[in-house]
Biopython code that builds the backbone (N, CA, C, O; Angstrom):
import numpy as np
from Bio.PDB.StructureBuilder import StructureBuilder

atoms = [
    (1, "UNK", "N", (-54.251, 40.230, -6.652)),
    (1, "UNK", "CA", (-52.935, 40.228, -6.067)),
    (1, "UNK", "C", (-51.928, 39.725, -7.088)),
    (1, "UNK", "O", (-51.787, 38.516, -7.274)),
    (2, "UNK", "N", (-51.236, 40.624, -7.744)),
    (2, "UNK", "CA", (-50.313, 40.218, -8.799)),
    (2, "UNK", "C", (-49.046, 39.574, -8.270)),
    (2, "UNK", "O", (-48.486, 38.705, -8.939)),
    (3, "UNK", "N", (-48.575, 39.963, -7.101)),
    (3, "UNK", "CA", (-47.322, 39.441, -6.577)),
    (3, "UNK", "C", (-47.254, 37.930, -6.527)),
    (3, "UNK", "O", (-46.374, 37.349, -7.161)),
    (4, "UNK", "N", (-48.142, 37.263, -5.800)),
    (4, "UNK", "CA", (-48.080, 35.811, -5.742)),
    (4, "UNK", "C", (-48.234, 35.151, -7.107)),
    (4, "UNK", "O", (-47.689, 34.071, -7.332)),
    (5, "UNK", "N", (-48.963, 35.778, -8.017)),
    (5, "UNK", "CA", (-49.111, 35.212, -9.354)),
    (5, "UNK", "C", (-47.761, 35.175, -10.053)),
    (5, "UNK", "O", (-47.410, 34.165, -10.662)),
    (6, "UNK", "N", (-47.003, 36.256, -9.974)),
    (6, "UNK", "CA", (-45.709, 36.304, -10.651)),
    (6, "UNK", "C", (-44.767, 35.234, -10.136)),
    (6, "UNK", "O", (-44.030, 34.632, -10.917)),
    (7, "UNK", "N", (-44.778, 34.992, -8.854)),
    (7, "UNK", "CA", (-43.854, 34.027, -8.279)),
    (7, "UNK", "C", (-44.366, 32.611, -8.455)),
    (7, "UNK", "O", (-43.606, 31.720, -8.833)),
    (8, "UNK", "N", (-45.618, 32.397, -8.192)),
    (8, "UNK", "CA", (-46.125, 31.034, -8.061)),
    (8, "UNK", "C", (-46.638, 30.418, -9.349)),
    (8, "UNK", "O", (-47.146, 29.298, -9.321)),
    (9, "UNK", "N", (-46.526, 31.093, -10.454)),
    (9, "UNK", "CA", (-47.041, 30.523, -11.687)),
    (9, "UNK", "C", (-46.399, 29.177, -11.992)),
    (9, "UNK", "O", (-47.092, 28.232, -12.367)),
    (10, "UNK", "N", (-45.108, 29.082, -11.839)),
    (10, "UNK", "CA", (-44.424, 27.821, -12.098)),
    (10, "UNK", "C", (-43.672, 27.441, -10.833)),
    (10, "UNK", "O", (-42.726, 28.119, -10.432)),
    (11, "UNK", "N", (-44.092, 26.373, -10.222)),
    (11, "UNK", "CA", (-43.405, 25.943, -9.006)),
    (11, "UNK", "C", (-42.996, 24.486, -9.145)),
    (11, "UNK", "O", (-43.722, 23.692, -9.743)),
    (12, "UNK", "N", (-41.853, 24.132, -8.603)),
    (12, "UNK", "CA", (-41.352, 22.769, -8.746)),
    (12, "UNK", "C", (-42.174, 21.719, -8.000)),
    (12, "UNK", "O", (-41.984, 20.523, -8.223)),
    (13, "UNK", "N", (-43.083, 22.143, -7.120)),
    (13, "UNK", "CA", (-43.873, 21.167, -6.373)),
    (13, "UNK", "C", (-45.098, 20.699, -7.144)),
    (13, "UNK", "O", (-45.738, 19.723, -6.752)),
    (14, "UNK", "N", (-45.429, 21.375, -8.227)),
    (14, "UNK", "CA", (-46.564, 20.967, -9.042)),
    (14, "UNK", "C", (-46.140, 19.882, -10.021)),
    (14, "UNK", "O", (-44.965, 19.788, -10.375)),
    (15, "UNK", "N", (-47.099, 19.056, -10.464)),
    (15, "UNK", "CA", (-46.762, 18.089, -11.511)),
    (15, "UNK", "C", (-46.248, 18.818, -12.754)),
    (15, "UNK", "O", (-46.674, 19.935, -13.046)),
    (16, "UNK", "N", (-45.347, 18.189, -13.470)),
    (16, "UNK", "CA", (-44.707, 18.812, -14.642)),
    (16, "UNK", "C", (-45.739, 19.312, -15.660)),
    (16, "UNK", "O", (-45.566, 20.389, -16.231)),
    (17, "UNK", "N", (-46.805, 18.547, -15.893)),
    (17, "UNK", "CA", (-47.817, 18.957, -16.870)),
    (17, "UNK", "C", (-48.488, 20.268, -16.464)),
    (17, "UNK", "O", (-48.764, 21.124, -17.305)),
    (18, "UNK", "N", (-48.745, 20.411, -15.166)),
    (18, "UNK", "CA", (-49.369, 21.632, -14.666)),
    (18, "UNK", "C", (-48.398, 22.793, -14.794)),
    (18, "UNK", "O", (-48.781, 23.876, -15.236)),
    (19, "UNK", "N", (-47.139, 22.578, -14.410)),
    (19, "UNK", "CA", (-46.124, 23.612, -14.552)),
    (19, "UNK", "C", (-46.058, 24.109, -15.981)),
    (19, "UNK", "O", (-46.078, 25.316, -16.223)),
    (20, "UNK", "N", (-45.981, 23.195, -16.925)),
    (20, "UNK", "CA", (-45.865, 23.556, -18.341)),
    (20, "UNK", "C", (-47.080, 24.336, -18.795)),
    (20, "UNK", "O", (-46.948, 25.353, -19.475)),
    (21, "UNK", "N", (-48.248, 23.873, -18.431)),
    (21, "UNK", "CA", (-49.482, 24.548, -18.829)),
    (21, "UNK", "C", (-49.561, 25.952, -18.246)),
    (21, "UNK", "O", (-49.897, 26.900, -18.955)),
    (22, "UNK", "N", (-49.257, 26.090, -16.962)),
    (22, "UNK", "CA", (-49.294, 27.403, -16.326)),
    (22, "UNK", "C", (-48.234, 28.339, -16.893)),
    (22, "UNK", "O", (-48.481, 29.532, -17.073)),
    (23, "UNK", "N", (-47.059, 27.795, -17.171)),
    (23, "UNK", "CA", (-45.991, 28.608, -17.731)),
    (23, "UNK", "C", (-46.407, 29.174, -19.081)),
    (23, "UNK", "O", (-46.179, 30.353, -19.353)),
    (24, "UNK", "N", (-47.013, 28.355, -19.928)),
    (24, "UNK", "CA", (-47.440, 28.841, -21.245)),
    (24, "UNK", "C", (-48.525, 29.908, -21.108)),
    (24, "UNK", "O", (-48.531, 30.887, -21.854)),
    (25, "UNK", "N", (-49.435, 29.723, -20.165)),
    (25, "UNK", "CA", (-50.474, 30.737, -19.945)),
    (25, "UNK", "C", (-49.850, 32.037, -19.471)),
    (25, "UNK", "O", (-50.248, 33.117, -19.908)),
    (26, "UNK", "N", (-48.881, 31.938, -18.585)),
    (26, "UNK", "CA", (-48.178, 33.106, -18.063)),
    (26, "UNK", "C", (-47.437, 33.829, -19.184)),
    (26, "UNK", "O", (-47.485, 35.055, -19.284)),
    (27, "UNK", "N", (-46.753, 33.056, -20.026)),
    (27, "UNK", "CA", (-46.033, 33.645, -21.153)),
    (27, "UNK", "C", (-46.983, 34.396, -22.078)),
    (27, "UNK", "O", (-46.685, 35.507, -22.516)),
    (28, "UNK", "N", (-48.124, 33.785, -22.371)),
    (28, "UNK", "CA", (-49.100, 34.457, -23.246)),
    (28, "UNK", "C", (-49.611, 35.737, -22.608)),
    (28, "UNK", "O", (-49.763, 36.755, -23.285)),
    (29, "UNK", "N", (-49.876, 35.690, -21.308)),
    (29, "UNK", "CA", (-50.376, 36.859, -20.600)),
    (29, "UNK", "C", (-49.398, 38.024, -20.692)),
    (29, "UNK", "O", (-49.802, 39.162, -20.932)),
    (30, "UNK", "N", (-48.124, 37.742, -20.504)),
    (30, "UNK", "CA", (-47.102, 38.792, -20.515)),
    (30, "UNK", "C", (-46.549, 39.083, -21.897)),
    (30, "UNK", "O", (-45.964, 40.142, -22.123)),
    (31, "UNK", "N", (-46.727, 38.155, -22.820)),
    (31, "UNK", "CA", (-46.172, 38.334, -24.149)),
    (31, "UNK", "C", (-44.684, 38.071, -24.203)),
    (31, "UNK", "O", (-44.026, 38.465, -25.167)),
    (32, "UNK", "N", (-44.132, 37.411, -23.190)),
    (32, "UNK", "CA", (-42.711, 37.064, -23.172)),
    (32, "UNK", "C", (-42.551, 35.661, -22.610)),
    (32, "UNK", "O", (-43.413, 35.155, -21.893)),
    (33, "UNK", "N", (-41.442, 35.057, -22.949)),
    (33, "UNK", "CA", (-41.101, 33.763, -22.381)),
    (33, "UNK", "C", (-40.015, 34.012, -21.346)),
    (33, "UNK", "O", (-38.827, 34.014, -21.668)),
    (34, "UNK", "N", (-40.426, 34.222, -20.109)),
    (34, "UNK", "CA", (-39.508, 34.598, -19.036)),
    (34, "UNK", "C", (-38.426, 33.548, -18.830)),
    (34, "UNK", "O", (-37.262, 33.895, -18.626)),
    (35, "UNK", "N", (-38.790, 32.278, -18.881)),
    (35, "UNK", "CA", (-37.836, 31.215, -18.600)),
    (35, "UNK", "C", (-36.767, 31.086, -19.684)),
    (35, "UNK", "O", (-35.681, 30.573, -19.416)),
    (36, "UNK", "N", (-37.057, 31.543, -20.899)),
    (36, "UNK", "CA", (-36.057, 31.382, -21.958)),
    (36, "UNK", "C", (-35.248, 32.654, -22.176)),
    (36, "UNK", "O", (-34.394, 32.698, -23.062)),
    (37, "UNK", "N", (-35.502, 33.673, -21.391)),
    (37, "UNK", "CA", (-34.724, 34.902, -21.528)),
    (37, "UNK", "C", (-33.273, 34.635, -21.170)),
    (37, "UNK", "O", (-32.968, 33.883, -20.244)),
    (38, "UNK", "N", (-32.393, 35.265, -21.921)),
    (38, "UNK", "CA", (-30.986, 35.189, -21.569)),
    (38, "UNK", "C", (-30.753, 36.049, -20.339)),
    (38, "UNK", "O", (-31.342, 37.120, -20.192)),
    (39, "UNK", "N", (-29.900, 35.574, -19.473)),
    (39, "UNK", "CA", (-29.537, 36.381, -18.319)),
    (39, "UNK", "C", (-28.052, 36.221, -18.069)),
    (39, "UNK", "O", (-27.450, 35.195, -18.384)),
    (40, "UNK", "N", (-27.489, 37.248, -17.503)),
    (40, "UNK", "CA", (-26.074, 37.239, -17.161)),
    (40, "UNK", "C", (-25.915, 36.715, -15.740)),
    (40, "UNK", "O", (-26.869, 36.712, -14.961)),
    (41, "UNK", "N", (-24.715, 36.275, -15.408)),
    (41, "UNK", "CA", (-24.480, 35.839, -14.034)),
    (41, "UNK", "C", (-24.659, 36.991, -13.058)),
    (41, "UNK", "O", (-25.062, 36.792, -11.912)),
    (42, "UNK", "N", (-24.357, 38.191, -13.523)),
    (42, "UNK", "CA", (-24.573, 39.389, -12.719)),
    (42, "UNK", "C", (-25.173, 40.460, -13.612)),
    (42, "UNK", "O", (-24.668, 40.703, -14.708)),
    (43, "UNK", "N", (-26.245, 41.106, -13.161)),
    (43, "UNK", "CA", (-26.800, 42.191, -13.974)),
    (43, "UNK", "C", (-25.840, 43.373, -13.998)),
    (43, "UNK", "O", (-25.002, 43.506, -13.107)),
    (44, "UNK", "N", (-25.952, 44.230, -15.005)),
    (44, "UNK", "CA", (-25.083, 45.406, -15.050)),
    (44, "UNK", "C", (-25.262, 46.254, -13.791)),
    (44, "UNK", "O", (-26.371, 46.407, -13.281)),
    (45, "UNK", "N", (-24.166, 46.791, -13.310)),
    (45, "UNK", "CA", (-24.212, 47.679, -12.148)),
    (45, "UNK", "C", (-24.243, 49.114, -12.653)),
    (45, "UNK", "O", (-24.022, 49.364, -13.838)),
    (46, "UNK", "N", (-24.507, 50.020, -11.790)),
    (46, "UNK", "CA", (-24.502, 51.422, -12.158)),
    (46, "UNK", "C", (-25.724, 52.122, -11.620)),
    (46, "UNK", "O", (-26.618, 51.508, -11.037)),
    (47, "UNK", "N", (-25.740, 53.413, -11.829)),
    (47, "UNK", "CA", (-26.831, 54.207, -11.268)),
    (47, "UNK", "C", (-27.868, 54.593, -12.312)),
    (47, "UNK", "O", (-28.706, 55.457, -12.053)),
    (48, "UNK", "N", (-27.830, 53.971, -13.480)),
    (48, "UNK", "CA", (-28.811, 54.228, -14.528)),
    (48, "UNK", "C", (-29.463, 52.911, -14.943)),
    (48, "UNK", "O", (-28.833, 51.854, -14.915)),
    (49, "UNK", "N", (-30.706, 52.995, -15.320)),
    (49, "UNK", "CA", (-31.440, 51.858, -15.835)),
    (49, "UNK", "C", (-30.824, 51.427, -17.164)),
    (49, "UNK", "O", (-30.512, 52.271, -18.005)),
    (50, "UNK", "N", (-30.650, 50.145, -17.352)),
    (50, "UNK", "CA", (-30.055, 49.621, -18.585)),
    (50, "UNK", "C", (-31.107, 48.859, -19.392)),
    (50, "UNK", "O", (-32.203, 48.581, -18.905)),
    (51, "UNK", "N", (-30.753, 48.530, -20.631)),
    (51, "UNK", "CA", (-31.642, 47.694, -21.446)),
    (51, "UNK", "C", (-31.819, 46.329, -20.793)),
    (51, "UNK", "O", (-32.896, 45.736, -20.852)),
    (52, "UNK", "N", (-30.760, 45.840, -20.174)),
    (52, "UNK", "CA", (-30.855, 44.569, -19.459)),
    (52, "UNK", "C", (-31.918, 44.668, -18.365)),
    (52, "UNK", "O", (-32.749, 43.772, -18.216)),
    (53, "UNK", "N", (-31.887, 45.757, -17.608)),
    (53, "UNK", "CA", (-32.892, 45.954, -16.562)),
    (53, "UNK", "C", (-34.296, 45.980, -17.158)),
    (53, "UNK", "O", (-35.204, 45.328, -16.642)),
    (54, "UNK", "N", (-34.470, 46.716, -18.220)),
    (54, "UNK", "CA", (-35.790, 46.818, -18.857)),
    (54, "UNK", "C", (-36.290, 45.452, -19.308)),
    (54, "UNK", "O", (-37.466, 45.127, -19.145)),
    (55, "UNK", "N", (-35.398, 44.663, -19.869)),
    (55, "UNK", "CA", (-35.829, 43.363, -20.381)),
    (55, "UNK", "C", (-36.019, 42.326, -19.277)),
    (55, "UNK", "O", (-36.561, 41.249, -19.526)),
    (56, "UNK", "N", (-35.580, 42.641, -18.062)),
    (56, "UNK", "CA", (-35.710, 41.699, -16.947)),
    (56, "UNK", "C", (-36.594, 42.227, -15.818)),
    (56, "UNK", "O", (-36.490, 41.762, -14.683)),
    (57, "UNK", "N", (-37.443, 43.174, -16.113)),
    (57, "UNK", "CA", (-38.337, 43.711, -15.079)),
    (57, "UNK", "C", (-39.197, 42.624, -14.448)),
    (57, "UNK", "O", (-39.375, 42.599, -13.230)),
    (58, "UNK", "N", (-39.724, 41.738, -15.261)),
    (58, "UNK", "CA", (-40.563, 40.670, -14.718)),
    (58, "UNK", "C", (-39.737, 39.748, -13.826)),
    (58, "UNK", "O", (-40.211, 39.296, -12.784)),
    (59, "UNK", "N", (-38.512, 39.474, -14.233)),
    (59, "UNK", "CA", (-37.620, 38.653, -13.401)),
    (59, "UNK", "C", (-37.404, 39.320, -12.052)),
    (59, "UNK", "O", (-37.479, 38.665, -11.012)),
    (60, "UNK", "N", (-37.138, 40.615, -12.067)),
    (60, "UNK", "CA", (-36.933, 41.346, -10.811)),
    (60, "UNK", "C", (-38.185, 41.284, -9.930)),
    (60, "UNK", "O", (-38.084, 41.087, -8.719)),
    (61, "UNK", "N", (-39.345, 41.449, -10.527)),
    (61, "UNK", "CA", (-40.595, 41.376, -9.760)),
    (61, "UNK", "C", (-40.786, 39.986, -9.161)),
    (61, "UNK", "O", (-41.192, 39.849, -8.007)),
    (62, "UNK", "N", (-40.497, 38.972, -9.942)),
    (62, "UNK", "CA", (-40.639, 37.606, -9.442)),
    (62, "UNK", "C", (-39.684, 37.354, -8.273)),
    (62, "UNK", "O", (-40.052, 36.690, -7.304)),
    (63, "UNK", "N", (-38.464, 37.880, -8.362)),
    (63, "UNK", "CA", (-37.505, 37.713, -7.265)),
    (63, "UNK", "C", (-37.995, 38.401, -5.994)),
    (63, "UNK", "O", (-37.908, 37.841, -4.901)),
    (64, "UNK", "N", (-38.508, 39.616, -6.147)),
    (64, "UNK", "CA", (-39.018, 40.346, -4.983)),
    (64, "UNK", "C", (-40.225, 39.642, -4.382)),
    (64, "UNK", "O", (-40.348, 39.555, -3.160)),
    (65, "UNK", "N", (-41.113, 39.141, -5.227)),
    (65, "UNK", "CA", (-42.280, 38.403, -4.733)),
    (65, "UNK", "C", (-41.851, 37.149, -3.985)),
    (65, "UNK", "O", (-42.382, 36.842, -2.918)),
    (66, "UNK", "N", (-40.895, 36.432, -4.544)),
    (66, "UNK", "CA", (-40.428, 35.201, -3.904)),
    (66, "UNK", "C", (-39.788, 35.500, -2.555)),
    (66, "UNK", "O", (-39.993, 34.770, -1.586)),
    (67, "UNK", "N", (-39.014, 36.576, -2.500)),
    (67, "UNK", "CA", (-38.395, 36.971, -1.235)),
    (67, "UNK", "C", (-39.472, 37.297, -0.204)),
    (67, "UNK", "O", (-39.370, 36.888, 0.953)),
    (68, "UNK", "N", (-40.489, 38.022, -0.615)),
    (68, "UNK", "CA", (-41.581, 38.379, 0.285)),
    (68, "UNK", "C", (-42.295, 37.130, 0.803)),
    (68, "UNK", "O", (-42.723, 37.079, 1.956)),
    (69, "UNK", "N", (-42.416, 36.132, -0.063)),
    (69, "UNK", "CA", (-43.076, 34.885, 0.321)),
    (69, "UNK", "C", (-42.184, 34.003, 1.193)),
    (69, "UNK", "O", (-42.641, 32.991, 1.725)),
    (70, "UNK", "N", (-40.908, 34.384, 1.341)),
    (70, "UNK", "CA", (-39.998, 33.601, 2.165)),
    (70, "UNK", "C", (-39.453, 32.358, 1.479)),
    (70, "UNK", "O", (-39.025, 31.415, 2.143)),
    (71, "UNK", "N", (-39.469, 32.355, 0.151)),
    (71, "UNK", "CA", (-38.979, 31.193, -0.598)),
    (71, "UNK", "C", (-37.468, 31.033, -0.435)),
    (71, "UNK", "O", (-36.738, 32.013, -0.287)),
    (72, "UNK", "N", (-37.024, 29.808, -0.464)),
    (72, "UNK", "CA", (-35.604, 29.489, -0.371)),
    (72, "UNK", "C", (-34.925, 29.817, -1.702)),
    (72, "UNK", "O", (-35.517, 29.618, -2.762)),
    (73, "UNK", "N", (-33.689, 30.317, -1.655)),
    (73, "UNK", "CA", (-33.006, 30.730, -2.870)),
    (73, "UNK", "C", (-32.813, 29.571, -3.851)),
    (73, "UNK", "O", (-32.780, 29.788, -5.062)),
    (74, "UNK", "N", (-32.685, 28.351, -3.344)),
    (74, "UNK", "CA", (-32.546, 27.178, -4.223)),
    (74, "UNK", "C", (-33.775, 27.037, -5.114)),
    (74, "UNK", "O", (-33.666, 26.816, -6.320)),
    (75, "UNK", "N", (-34.939, 27.168, -4.499)),
    (75, "UNK", "CA", (-36.192, 27.066, -5.241)),
    (75, "UNK", "C", (-36.341, 28.242, -6.206)),
    (75, "UNK", "O", (-36.817, 28.076, -7.329)),
    (76, "UNK", "N", (-35.937, 29.413, -5.764)),
    (76, "UNK", "CA", (-36.071, 30.609, -6.599)),
    (76, "UNK", "C", (-35.255, 30.488, -7.878)),
    (76, "UNK", "O", (-35.769, 30.773, -8.959)),
    (77, "UNK", "N", (-33.994, 30.070, -7.781)),
    (77, "UNK", "CA", (-33.182, 29.976, -9.000)),
    (77, "UNK", "C", (-33.705, 28.886, -9.926)),
    (77, "UNK", "O", (-33.569, 28.979, -11.146)),
    (78, "UNK", "N", (-34.293, 27.870, -9.350)),
    (78, "UNK", "CA", (-34.856, 26.805, -10.169)),
    (78, "UNK", "C", (-36.089, 27.311, -10.919)),
    (78, "UNK", "O", (-36.239, 27.058, -12.114)),
    (79, "UNK", "N", (-36.957, 28.016, -10.225)),
    (79, "UNK", "CA", (-38.199, 28.484, -10.830)),
    (79, "UNK", "C", (-37.973, 29.698, -11.732)),
    (79, "UNK", "O", (-38.435, 29.711, -12.873)),
    (80, "UNK", "N", (-37.277, 30.704, -11.241)),
    (80, "UNK", "CA", (-37.137, 31.964, -11.970)),
    (80, "UNK", "C", (-36.120, 31.874, -13.103)),
    (80, "UNK", "O", (-36.354, 32.396, -14.193)),
    (81, "UNK", "N", (-34.983, 31.209, -12.848)),
    (81, "UNK", "CA", (-33.917, 31.166, -13.847)),
    (81, "UNK", "C", (-33.804, 29.823, -14.568)),
    (81, "UNK", "O", (-33.055, 29.696, -15.536)),
    (82, "UNK", "N", (-34.542, 28.831, -14.098)),
    (82, "UNK", "CA", (-34.472, 27.525, -14.732)),
    (82, "UNK", "C", (-33.156, 26.814, -14.495)),
    (82, "UNK", "O", (-32.735, 26.000, -15.316)),
    (83, "UNK", "N", (-32.499, 27.110, -13.379)),
    (83, "UNK", "CA", (-31.205, 26.514, -13.058)),
    (83, "UNK", "C", (-31.355, 25.432, -12.000)),
    (83, "UNK", "O", (-32.241, 25.494, -11.147)),
    (84, "UNK", "N", (-30.478, 24.443, -12.068)),
    (84, "UNK", "CA", (-30.409, 23.417, -11.037)),
    (84, "UNK", "C", (-29.316, 23.844, -10.056)),
    (84, "UNK", "O", (-28.132, 23.743, -10.378)),
    (85, "UNK", "N", (-29.689, 24.318, -8.869)),
    (85, "UNK", "CA", (-28.685, 24.815, -7.927)),
    (85, "UNK", "C", (-27.718, 23.742, -7.442)),
    (85, "UNK", "O", (-26.644, 24.070, -6.937)),
    (86, "UNK", "N", (-28.072, 22.481, -7.583)),
    (86, "UNK", "CA", (-27.170, 21.409, -7.157)),
    (86, "UNK", "C", (-26.005, 21.233, -8.132)),
    (86, "UNK", "O", (-24.940, 20.754, -7.742)),
    (87, "UNK", "N", (-26.196, 21.611, -9.379)),
    (87, "UNK", "CA", (-25.139, 21.441, -10.392)),
    (87, "UNK", "C", (-23.999, 22.431, -10.207)),
    (87, "UNK", "O", (-22.829, 22.070, -10.333)),
    (88, "UNK", "N", (-24.340, 23.675, -9.909)),
    (88, "UNK", "CA", (-23.323, 24.717, -9.703)),
    (88, "UNK", "C", (-23.839, 25.686, -8.649)),
    (88, "UNK", "O", (-24.310, 26.775, -8.980)),
    (89, "UNK", "N", (-23.753, 25.293, -7.374)),
    (89, "UNK", "CA", (-24.362, 26.105, -6.313)),
    (89, "UNK", "C", (-23.771, 27.505, -6.182)),
    (89, "UNK", "O", (-24.493, 28.454, -5.874)),
    (90, "UNK", "N", (-22.472, 27.643, -6.412)),
    (90, "UNK", "CA", (-21.866, 28.977, -6.287)),
    (90, "UNK", "C", (-22.413, 29.927, -7.346)),
    (90, "UNK", "O", (-22.764, 31.067, -7.044)),
    (91, "UNK", "N", (-22.483, 29.455, -8.578)),
    (91, "UNK", "CA", (-23.021, 30.283, -9.668)),
    (91, "UNK", "C", (-24.502, 30.599, -9.422)),
    (91, "UNK", "O", (-24.936, 31.740, -9.581)),
    (92, "UNK", "N", (-25.264, 29.585, -9.035)),
    (92, "UNK", "CA", (-26.693, 29.784, -8.793)),
    (92, "UNK", "C", (-26.917, 30.816, -7.688)),
    (92, "UNK", "O", (-27.780, 31.685, -7.811)),
    (93, "UNK", "N", (-26.144, 30.719, -6.618)),
    (93, "UNK", "CA", (-26.267, 31.674, -5.506)),
    (93, "UNK", "C", (-25.887, 33.083, -5.966)),
    (93, "UNK", "O", (-26.555, 34.052, -5.604)),
    (94, "UNK", "N", (-24.819, 33.205, -6.762)),
    (94, "UNK", "CA", (-24.386, 34.516, -7.268)),
    (94, "UNK", "C", (-25.462, 35.138, -8.161)),
    (94, "UNK", "O", (-25.755, 36.329, -8.056)),
    (95, "UNK", "N", (-26.040, 34.325, -9.035)),
    (95, "UNK", "CA", (-27.101, 34.825, -9.912)),
    (95, "UNK", "C", (-28.275, 35.328, -9.081)),
    (95, "UNK", "O", (-28.810, 36.406, -9.339)),
    (96, "UNK", "N", (-28.666, 34.556, -8.099)),
    (96, "UNK", "CA", (-29.778, 34.960, -7.245)),
    (96, "UNK", "C", (-29.452, 36.241, -6.478)),
    (96, "UNK", "O", (-30.227, 37.198, -6.493)),
    (97, "UNK", "N", (-28.315, 36.251, -5.817)),
    (97, "UNK", "CA", (-27.938, 37.382, -4.964)),
    (97, "UNK", "C", (-27.808, 38.679, -5.760)),
    (97, "UNK", "O", (-28.320, 39.717, -5.341)),
    (98, "UNK", "N", (-27.130, 38.623, -6.899)),
    (98, "UNK", "CA", (-26.889, 39.852, -7.666)),
    (98, "UNK", "C", (-28.165, 40.363, -8.336)),
    (98, "UNK", "O", (-28.384, 41.572, -8.404)),
    (99, "UNK", "N", (-29.002, 39.458, -8.827)),
    (99, "UNK", "CA", (-30.246, 39.898, -9.457)),
    (99, "UNK", "C", (-31.236, 40.421, -8.408)),
    (99, "UNK", "O", (-31.971, 41.373, -8.669)),
    (100, "UNK", "N", (-31.251, 39.806, -7.239)),
    (100, "UNK", "CA", (-32.124, 40.309, -6.172)),
    (100, "UNK", "C", (-31.661, 41.688, -5.715)),
    (100, "UNK", "O", (-32.485, 42.568, -5.467)),
    (101, "UNK", "N", (-30.358, 41.879, -5.603)),
    (101, "UNK", "CA", (-29.840, 43.203, -5.235)),
    (101, "UNK", "C", (-30.238, 44.246, -6.273)),
    (101, "UNK", "O", (-30.612, 45.364, -5.920)),
    (102, "UNK", "N", (-30.159, 43.885, -7.548)),
    (102, "UNK", "CA", (-30.552, 44.827, -8.604)),
    (102, "UNK", "C", (-32.058, 45.076, -8.546)),
    (102, "UNK", "O", (-32.510, 46.191, -8.804)),
    (103, "UNK", "N", (-32.828, 44.061, -8.215)),
    (103, "UNK", "CA", (-34.273, 44.240, -8.065)),
    (103, "UNK", "C", (-34.574, 45.239, -6.947)),
    (103, "UNK", "O", (-35.456, 46.086, -7.090)),
    (104, "UNK", "N", (-33.850, 45.140, -5.846)),
    (104, "UNK", "CA", (-34.025, 46.111, -4.761)),
    (104, "UNK", "C", (-33.604, 47.511, -5.210)),
    (104, "UNK", "O", (-34.252, 48.499, -4.864)),
    (105, "UNK", "N", (-32.525, 47.593, -5.977)),
    (105, "UNK", "CA", (-32.091, 48.887, -6.506)),
    (105, "UNK", "C", (-33.199, 49.487, -7.366)),
    (105, "UNK", "O", (-33.450, 50.691, -7.314)),
    (106, "UNK", "N", (-33.853, 48.649, -8.151)),
    (106, "UNK", "CA", (-34.940, 49.140, -9.009)),
    (106, "UNK", "C", (-36.062, 49.765, -8.171)),
    (106, "UNK", "O", (-36.648, 50.772, -8.567)),
    (107, "UNK", "N", (-36.355, 49.164, -7.014)),
    (107, "UNK", "CA", (-37.444, 49.695, -6.185)),
    (107, "UNK", "C", (-37.068, 50.993, -5.498)),
    (107, "UNK", "O", (-37.935, 51.782, -5.121)),
    (108, "UNK", "N", (-35.759, 51.214, -5.336)),
    (108, "UNK", "CA", (-35.295, 52.408, -4.639)),
    (108, "UNK", "C", (-34.868, 53.526, -5.578)),
    (108, "UNK", "O", (-35.017, 54.702, -5.246)),
    (109, "UNK", "N", (-34.337, 53.175, -6.747)),
    (109, "UNK", "CA", (-33.783, 54.178, -7.655)),
    (109, "UNK", "C", (-34.189, 54.009, -9.113)),
    (109, "UNK", "O", (-34.607, 54.971, -9.758)),
    (110, "UNK", "N", (-34.071, 52.803, -9.629)),
    (110, "UNK", "CA", (-34.264, 52.559, -11.058)),
    (110, "UNK", "C", (-35.639, 52.916, -11.586)),
    (110, "UNK", "O", (-35.785, 53.281, -12.753)),
    (111, "UNK", "N", (-36.648, 52.814, -10.734)),
    (111, "UNK", "CA", (-37.999, 53.119, -11.173)),
    (111, "UNK", "C", (-38.110, 54.559, -11.682)),
    (111, "UNK", "O", (-38.958, 54.853, -12.524)),
    (112, "UNK", "N", (-37.272, 55.441, -11.184)),
    (112, "UNK", "CA", (-37.323, 56.846, -11.611)),
    (112, "UNK", "C", (-37.051, 56.976, -13.110)),
    (112, "UNK", "O", (-37.692, 57.768, -13.801)),
    (113, "UNK", "N", (-36.095, 56.189, -13.602)),
    (113, "UNK", "CA", (-35.804, 56.208, -15.035)),
    (113, "UNK", "C", (-37.002, 55.713, -15.838)),
    (113, "UNK", "O", (-37.273, 56.225, -16.925)),
    (114, "UNK", "N", (-37.712, 54.734, -15.319)),
    (114, "UNK", "CA", (-38.908, 54.249, -16.010)),
    (114, "UNK", "C", (-39.978, 55.334, -16.071)),
    (114, "UNK", "O", (-40.637, 55.513, -17.095)),
    (115, "UNK", "N", (-40.140, 56.045, -14.980)),
    (115, "UNK", "CA", (-41.136, 57.120, -14.938)),
    (115, "UNK", "C", (-40.745, 58.237, -15.895)),
    (115, "UNK", "O", (-41.581, 58.725, -16.655)),
    (116, "UNK", "N", (-39.484, 58.643, -15.862)),
    (116, "UNK", "CA", (-39.011, 59.683, -16.766)),
    (116, "UNK", "C", (-39.228, 59.293, -18.223)),
    (116, "UNK", "O", (-39.673, 60.108, -19.032)),
    (117, "UNK", "N", (-38.916, 58.063, -18.546)),
    (117, "UNK", "CA", (-39.055, 57.590, -19.917)),
    (117, "UNK", "C", (-40.496, 57.587, -20.375)),
    (117, "UNK", "O", (-40.768, 57.779, -21.560)),
    (118, "UNK", "N", (-41.426, 57.375, -19.458)),
    (118, "UNK", "CA", (-42.840, 57.339, -19.848)),
    (118, "UNK", "C", (-43.376, 58.721, -20.186)),
    (118, "UNK", "O", (-44.424, 58.837, -20.821)),
    (119, "UNK", "N", (-42.679, 59.763, -19.776)),
    (119, "UNK", "CA", (-43.106, 61.137, -20.087)),
    (119, "UNK", "C", (-42.458, 61.675, -21.351)),
    (119, "UNK", "O", (-42.767, 62.793, -21.762)),
    (120, "UNK", "N", (-41.577, 60.924, -21.975)),
    (120, "UNK", "CA", (-40.896, 61.400, -23.178)),
    (120, "UNK", "C", (-41.312, 60.636, -24.390)),
    (120, "UNK", "O", (-40.831, 60.912, -25.489)),
]
sb = StructureBuilder()
sb.init_structure("model")
sb.init_model(0)
sb.init_chain("A")
sb.init_seg("    ")
for serial, (resi, resn, name, xyz) in enumerate(atoms, 1):
    if name == "N":
        sb.init_residue(resn, " ", resi, " ")
    sb.init_atom(name, np.array(xyz, "f"), 0.0, 1.0, " ", f" {name:<3s}", serial, name[0])
structure = sb.get_structure()
């Protein structure tokens, strides 16, 4: 079951040492450091897949998994984006909302561009 793995690899309820260890294992598995990726407050909009979308596919999957698990958005922005929602709640909520919306767009439309690209 890959879904829960993507979301639950790093959770704020685990001791910091465990979080760090699991995060490094996750990074090695994927070959990317998800937590250190740059992200915009809002992903690019439009009806075509962008480089930003391609570089944030794992982020989108983690957001969808967290939503499916019923996680609170405060916890999600802390785990997925490494943000403290108490410091700037409006920004944190906007980042969560807009990236989750783009993740849903990917499941409905954006995936087609990925499929097309794999045939070329």
